[in-house]
N, C-alpha and C positions, 0 to 999 in steps of 0.2 A: 215313502214307495221307491226300489229300484228303477234309476231311469233304462226305458228297454234300450237295446241296441237299436241303430238306427237298422240296419237288415233285419233283423225280428219284429220291429215294427213295421218297417214296410211289407213284411213276409203277411203278418198280422192283417192289414191293412186290404192287401191282395186279397187273401181270404173272404174277409167281411165283403169285399164286393163282387166274389164270386157266390157268395152266399146270398146276398140282397140279389144278384140277377138270376139265381134259381126261386128265389121266391116268386120276382115279378113273372118268372115266365110259366111256373108251375099255374099259377093265378088266371093268366092269358090262355093258355095251351094244353093242362094237365101233365102233370109229371111223367105219365109216360112217353110222351110226344116230343120232352125235353131232350134234345142233344148237345154234347159236349160243345159242338162247333156253335149251337145256338145260344149258349153259355157266355163262351167268349166274344163271342160277337156282341150279344149284349153289355156286357162289361167292359168291351173294346181293351182286350186282352188278346195276344196269340195262344193257338193252341199247347205249345211248348210250354208258356206260362203254367197253364193250368196243371196239366201234366208235371211238373216241380211241387208241385201241393199235393194233388190227390190223382190217385189212379183211375179214378173215373166218376162218373154222377153220382153212384151209387154211396160212393165214402163222402163225396162233397154233402150228399143228404143227410148220410148218419152224424156229420161233423156237425151240420146245422143243428139238428135233431138234439142230440147229446148236449151241444155248450146251450141251447136257449134252455133246456129242462136244468140243467146245471143251474143257471141263473136263476131259474125260478126256485129250487130248493134254497140257495143260497139269498135270497131275498126276502125270505120268509121272516128271517131272525132279528133284521134290521131294527122293529122300534122295540124288540123286546131285551130285557135285560135276563140272562141265565139263571135259571133256578127262580126267580121269581112268580108270582103267582098273580094273574090276573083275572075280574072278574067279570063276566060277561054284563052284568048290570052296569058298567062302568066303563066299558069298551068305547072307544071313538073312530073316528075315520081314521085315525093315523093307522090303528091296531090293526090293518090289512095291506101291509106292504104285497103283499101277492098281486093285490086287486092292483095297484099301480104300477107293478113289473109287466103285468099282462096288457095294460092300456098302453104303458111305453114301449111294449112291443108289439104290438098290435097288428102290426104289418105282417108280422110273422103269425101271429097266434089265429087270424084271418082264416090261415090256409085250412084250419079246421071245418069250415065251411062247405069246402071243394069235395068233390065226390075221388075225383081222379088224383090226390095229395100225397103229400110227402109219407113215403113209407114208416109206419108206425105210430104217426101222431096220434091217432086216433084212440087207440090204444094204452100208449107210452104215457100220455099226457095225463089223463087220469088216474093210472097207476102212479105217477111220480107225485100228484095230490096225497094219494094215500099212504106212499112213504113219507111225505110231511107230516101228515097227522100220526103214522105209526113213531115216527123217530124224533122228532121234534115238539110233540106234547105231552103231557098227563091232564085226561080233564077229569073232571070231577060233575057228576050229573044234578040234573035239578032235585031238589030232596033228597039226595047221596043214594039215589036209588040203585043197589046194584045189579050191574048189569054184564055180559058179556062183552067185556071192551074189545077183544078185536071185533065182532059185529060192528061194535057199535062206530068205531072210529070207520070202518066200511062204509056204513050209512050214512055218517056225516060227511065222508070225503067225497063220495059218489053225488051225495047229495048237495056239496057245495059245488062239485063239477059240472054238474045238470044247468044250475045257476050260470054260473061262467059261460058255459055254453050257450044257454040262453040270448043271454047280455052280449056275446061276440054275434051270433047270428042274427040279433037285430040291430046289428050294427052301430054298439054302443050310445043306443038311444039316451038311457040314462046318464048322468056323470057319474065317472067315479063316487062322488059321496053319497050320489044318489042310490046307486047300488049297493055300497056298502053298506050302507044304511038298512038299508033290506035285508042285506044277510045279518047283519046285528040282530035285529028283531026276531029272526028265525033261529039265530044260536040262541039267544036268551030262554027261547020255548025249551030246549033239551039239555042245555050245557053250563051249570050254575059257576064252574072255575075252571081255568086251565094253567097248567104250568109249562113255561117255554125249559125244555130239557136239551134244545137242538143245538143247531152245528157250531157254537162258537169253540166249542172244547176241539172239533178236529179241523178247525179251518187252516185254509194253508198259511 
């Protein structure tokens, strides 16, 4: 990997600090009440530093959402080889890197529990999961039953999203392993196998 230029690394670090401050403040007081002044005070920067990076809190919020959801899309393919077929009967807990990503970034994903939260999170999080199902996988149903695949992917993606939502709302009571085991058991009831055709082909 190329070494980051020190100035770029510093800019990225500053952006990360501002994003973390926004997350904490949303949890504390709700998105609409948060001001740029709150953010810079919380992150211990001055206003001029904020404005070098973002014109306003809306752009900061958007950058936070986009970067986290892009990370989610990229995390999915890590356990899978491109073009390989996987049988759900043989799945194990390493097969669901998406769950590890959500758990690792739970500080961010917990924002879904809040009413006045990051704009777009409630719609774009499930849409991203659907996009992953649509773009990165080819599914074969149990007993190879023919179905409308567009409906099938929507049905399974939103089902998975519902389980994730529940796990987050429950404060991650089940361990990642326990949660994935439940997901695998459910997956086996309707998916026989899947092929990963995802993001390696257009990885940066």
